[in-house]
C-alpha positions as CSV (number, residue, x, y, z in Angstrom):
1,M,-10.5,-31.9,11.9
2,L,-9.2,-29.9,9.0
3,R,-11.8,-28.9,6.5
4,P,-11.0,-28.8,2.8
5,S,-10.5,-25.4,1.4
6,I,-13.4,-24.1,-0.7
7,P,-12.9,-21.7,-3.6
8,R,-14.5,-18.3,-3.2
9,I,-17.9,-18.1,-4.8
10,G,-17.9,-16.3,-8.2
11,R,-14.2,-16.9,-8.9
12,S,-13.7,-18.7,-12.2
13,L,-10.9,-21.1,-12.8
14,N,-9.9,-18.9,-15.6
15,T,-9.0,-16.2,-13.0
16,F,-6.2,-18.4,-11.8
17,R,-4.9,-19.2,-15.2
18,R,-5.3,-15.7,-16.6
19,S,-4.6,-12.9,-14.1
20,L,-3.2,-10.3,-16.5
21,H,-4.7,-7.4,-14.6
22,H,-3.2,-6.8,-11.2
23,V,-3.6,-4.4,-8.3
24,P,-0.9,-1.7,-9.2
25,L,1.8,-0.6,-6.8
26,L,1.1,2.8,-5.4
27,P,3.9,5.5,-5.4
28,H,3.8,5.6,-1.6
29,N,3.6,3.0,1.2
30,F,0.2,3.2,2.9
31,Q,0.6,0.1,5.0
32,N,-0.4,2.1,8.0
33,G,-3.2,3.9,6.2
34,V,-3.1,7.4,4.7
35,P,-2.0,9.8,7.4
36,G,-4.7,12.3,8.3
37,L,-7.1,10.8,5.8
38,L,-7.7,7.0,6.1
39,S,-7.1,4.6,8.9
40,P,-5.4,1.2,8.1
41,A,-8.8,-0.5,8.2
42,A,-10.3,2.1,5.8
43,F,-7.4,1.9,3.5
44,D,-7.6,-1.9,3.4
45,I,-11.3,-1.7,2.4
46,S,-11.1,1.1,-0.1
47,W,-7.8,0.0,-1.8
48,T,-6.6,-3.5,-1.0
49,Q,-10.0,-5.2,-1.0
50,Y,-11.9,-3.0,-3.4
51,Q,-9.2,-2.8,-6.0
52,S,-8.6,-6.5,-5.8
53,L,-12.3,-7.1,-6.4
54,M,-12.3,-4.8,-9.5
55,V,-9.2,-6.5,-10.9
56,E,-10.6,-10.0,-10.2
57,K,-13.9,-9.2,-12.0
58,L,-12.1,-7.6,-14.9
59,N,-9.9,-10.7,-15.3
60,V,-12.9,-12.9,-15.4
61,L,-14.7,-10.8,-18.0
62,T,-11.7,-10.3,-20.3
63,A,-10.0,-13.7,-20.0
64,G,-9.1,-15.3,-23.3
65,G,-10.1,-12.2,-25.3
66,E,-8.1,-9.7,-27.3
67,W,-8.4,-7.1,-24.5
68,E,-7.3,-9.3,-21.6
69,S,-3.8,-7.6,-21.6
70,R,-4.9,-4.0,-22.1
71,T,-4.9,-1.4,-19.4
72,P,-8.2,-0.6,-17.6
73,K,-8.2,2.8,-19.3
74,E,-7.9,1.3,-22.7
75,I,-10.6,-1.2,-21.9
76,L,-13.1,1.4,-20.6
77,L,-12.6,3.6,-23.7
78,K,-13.1,0.6,-25.9
79,Y,-16.4,-0.5,-24.3
80,A,-17.9,2.8,-23.2
81,R,-20.4,2.8,-26.0
82,D,-21.3,-0.9,-26.0
83,P,-24.4,-1.4,-23.8
84,N,-24.0,-5.1,-24.0
85,S,-20.6,-4.8,-22.4
86,A,-21.6,-2.6,-19.5
87,P,-20.0,-4.9,-16.9
88,I,-16.6,-4.7,-18.6
89,F,-16.8,-0.9,-18.8
90,N,-17.9,-0.6,-15.2
91,Y,-15.2,-2.7,-13.7
92,A,-12.5,-1.3,-15.9
93,S,-13.5,2.3,-15.2
94,M,-13.7,1.7,-11.5
95,A,-10.3,0.0,-11.4
96,H,-8.9,3.0,-13.3
97,N,-10.7,5.7,-11.3
98,N,-9.9,4.2,-7.9
99,A,-6.2,3.9,-8.8
100,F,-6.2,7.5,-10.1
101,F,-7.5,8.6,-6.7
102,F,-5.0,6.8,-4.6
103,N,-2.1,7.7,-6.9
104,C,-2.7,11.4,-6.1
105,L,-2.3,10.9,-2.4
106,S,0.9,11.3,-0.3
107,P,1.7,10.6,3.4
108,K,3.8,13.8,3.4
109,P,2.4,16.2,0.8
110,A,4.8,18.8,-0.5
111,A,4.0,22.4,-1.4
112,M,2.1,23.0,-4.7
113,P,4.5,23.6,-7.6
114,K,4.7,27.3,-8.4
115,I,3.5,27.1,-12.0
116,L,0.7,24.8,-11.2
117,K,-0.4,27.2,-8.5
118,E,-0.4,30.1,-10.9
119,E,-2.5,28.2,-13.4
120,L,-5.0,27.0,-10.8
121,T,-5.3,30.5,-9.4
122,A,-5.9,31.9,-12.9
123,S,-8.8,29.4,-13.3
124,F,-10.4,29.6,-9.9
125,S,-9.3,33.1,-8.7
126,S,-7.5,31.5,-5.7
127,I,-6.4,28.2,-4.4
128,E,-8.8,28.6,-1.4
129,T,-11.7,29.0,-3.9
130,L,-10.6,25.7,-5.6
131,K,-10.4,24.0,-2.2
132,Q,-13.9,25.1,-1.2
133,E,-15.4,24.2,-4.6
134,F,-13.9,20.7,-4.3
135,I,-15.2,20.2,-0.8
136,V,-18.7,21.6,-1.4
137,T,-19.1,19.7,-4.7
138,A,-17.9,16.4,-3.2
139,S,-20.0,16.7,0.0
140,S,-23.1,17.7,-2.0
141,M,-23.1,14.7,-4.4
142,F,-26.2,12.7,-4.0
143,G,-24.8,9.3,-4.7
144,P,-21.3,7.8,-5.1
145,G,-18.8,8.8,-7.7
146,F,-15.8,11.1,-8.3
147,V,-15.1,14.8,-8.5
148,W,-12.3,15.6,-11.0
149,L,-10.0,18.5,-11.5
150,V,-9.8,18.6,-15.3
151,M,-7.6,20.7,-17.7
152,G,-8.8,22.0,-21.1
153,R,-6.6,22.4,-24.2
154,D,-6.1,26.1,-23.1
155,R,-4.8,24.9,-19.8
156,R,-7.8,26.3,-18.0
157,F,-9.0,24.1,-15.1
158,S,-12.5,23.2,-14.0
159,L,-14.3,20.6,-11.9
160,L,-16.2,17.7,-13.4
161,T,-18.4,15.2,-11.5
162,T,-18.9,11.6,-12.6
163,Y,-21.3,9.2,-10.9
164,L,-20.9,5.5,-10.2
165,A,-18.3,4.2,-12.7
166,G,-18.6,7.2,-15.0
167,S,-15.4,8.3,-16.8
168,P,-14.0,11.8,-17.2
169,Y,-12.3,11.0,-20.5
170,P,-13.7,12.5,-23.7
171,G,-13.6,9.1,-25.4
172,A,-16.2,7.8,-22.9
173,H,-18.5,10.8,-22.9
174,Y,-20.7,9.3,-25.7
175,R,-21.4,6.4,-23.5
176,K,-25.0,5.1,-23.8
177,Q,-25.4,2.2,-21.4
178,N,-29.0,1.0,-21.7
179,V,-28.1,-2.4,-20.2
180,D,-27.5,-2.6,-16.5
181,M,-24.4,-4.5,-15.4
182,N,-26.5,-7.0,-13.5
183,T,-29.7,-7.1,-15.7
184,E,-30.5,-6.9,-19.3
185,D,-33.3,-4.5,-20.3
186,K,-35.4,-6.4,-22.8
187,S,-37.3,-3.2,-23.7
188,V,-34.3,-1.8,-25.6
189,S,-34.7,-2.6,-29.2
190,E,-31.9,-4.1,-31.3
191,H,-32.1,-1.0,-33.4
192,M,-31.1,1.2,-30.4
193,R,-28.4,-1.3,-29.5
194,R,-26.9,-0.9,-33.0
195,I,-27.0,2.9,-32.6
196,N,-25.3,2.8,-29.3
197,R,-22.6,0.5,-30.6
198,G,-22.0,2.8,-33.6
199,P,-19.0,5.0,-34.2
200,P,-18.6,8.4,-32.4
201,A,-20.1,11.3,-34.2
202,N,-16.8,13.1,-34.8
203,S,-13.2,12.9,-34.0
204,V,-10.4,15.2,-32.9
205,G,-6.7,15.2,-33.3
206,A,-4.3,14.1,-30.6
207,F,-1.8,16.4,-28.9
208,G,0.5,16.1,-26.0
209,A,-1.1,14.6,-22.9
210,Y,-4.4,14.3,-24.8
211,S,-3.0,11.8,-27.3
212,G,-5.3,9.0,-26.0
213,N,-8.4,11.1,-26.6
214,Q,-9.1,10.3,-30.3
215,S,-12.9,10.7,-30.3
216,L,-15.2,13.3,-29.0
217,A,-19.0,13.0,-28.5
218,P,-21.3,15.9,-29.3
219,G,-21.3,18.2,-26.4
220,A,-18.5,16.3,-24.6
221,A,-15.8,18.2,-22.6
222,D,-12.4,17.9,-24.3
223,V,-10.5,17.7,-21.0
224,L,-7.7,15.8,-19.3
225,P,-8.2,14.7,-15.7
226,V,-5.4,15.5,-13.3
227,L,-6.8,14.9,-9.8
228,C,-9.9,13.4,-8.2
229,I,-11.6,12.6,-5.0
230,N,-13.5,9.3,-4.5
231,T,-16.9,9.9,-2.9
232,W,-18.0,6.2,-2.7
233,E,-19.4,5.4,0.8
234,H,-17.0,2.5,1.5
235,V,-14.1,5.0,1.3
236,Y,-15.2,7.5,3.9
237,L,-17.9,5.8,6.1
238,P,-15.4,3.6,8.1
239,D,-13.6,6.7,9.5
240,Y,-16.0,9.6,9.1
241,G,-19.5,8.1,9.4
242,V,-22.6,9.5,7.9
243,G,-22.1,13.0,9.3
244,A,-25.3,13.2,11.3
245,F,-26.0,16.6,13.0
246,G,-23.2,18.3,11.1
247,G,-20.3,16.3,12.5
248,G,-17.9,14.2,10.4
249,G,-19.3,12.6,7.3
250,K,-18.4,13.2,3.7
251,K,-17.5,16.9,4.2
252,A,-15.0,16.2,6.9
253,Y,-13.5,13.5,4.7
254,A,-13.2,15.9,1.8
255,E,-11.5,18.5,4.0
256,S,-9.0,15.9,5.2
257,W,-8.4,14.7,1.6
258,W,-7.3,18.2,0.6
259,N,-4.4,17.9,3.0
260,A,-3.3,14.6,1.6
261,I,-2.9,15.5,-2.1
262,D,0.4,14.9,-3.8
263,W,0.6,18.0,-5.9
264,D,3.7,16.8,-7.6
265,V,1.7,14.0,-9.1
266,V,-1.1,16.5,-10.1
267,A,1.5,18.7,-11.8
268,N,2.9,15.7,-13.6
269,N,-0.6,14.7,-14.8
270,A,-1.1,18.2,-16.2
271,G,2.2,18.0,-18.0
272,P,4.6,20.9,-18.8
273,S,3.2,24.4,-19.5
274,P,4.1,25.4,-23.1
275,G,6.6,28.2,-23.3
276,R,7.0,28.4,-19.5
277,G,9.8,25.9,-18.9
278,G,7.6,23.2,-17.6
279,I,6.6,22.4,-14.1
């Protein structure tokens, strides 16, 4: 006897009418997983299933509003300082961060472009140093998040870590989320909520690839992200395990990730080098 289909729990009817956010197409076909990094099953969990969940949640939260057709990056920057909109920020930021991670992967990585290699070497003394810094930082993180390669206005590069759904963009560095995405902290006074929803303390001009960074919090890093590694457990646990007794785990995953980077995408994210003919 056929049973009537039952809608998935938590899915609003508005999701079917308003699905303006979609899982984006990746630049490469990873139907068989990411060679040398993620098996088909791990790729399905960390991209197909997880990205679909982030998009579905974002559609439900923004349906019918003025931001329902904006990009996840625009949405996360908009709601970064609104503690009452923490769920919107979290889902938008994770949708963006996860897509950024997968966009920088390739099934057949090419050699690092010459100018990018020179600039990275100038910042880290050698590419091997950058590699080891990335691996050590990622494997040492106590908790899930992302490790980012970021570029400053002087085209000097450094590493930046963000935890959970944190964002590397300067426009989100003044984020004050006193309300958890699943619970509301009643101890936070309305006075503090108004402060957290207030305007950024100062602003900076836009230039080149930084044109989206129109506000800067006190002490924030004025940087542009060009590459990241995702250290959430659901990404590496299926293939690498917890790494007990020094084998496998997050470190082995980070080492494999380095060999799957699409350096052409990284170079494109960094943009052309002024006065040097571009990358």
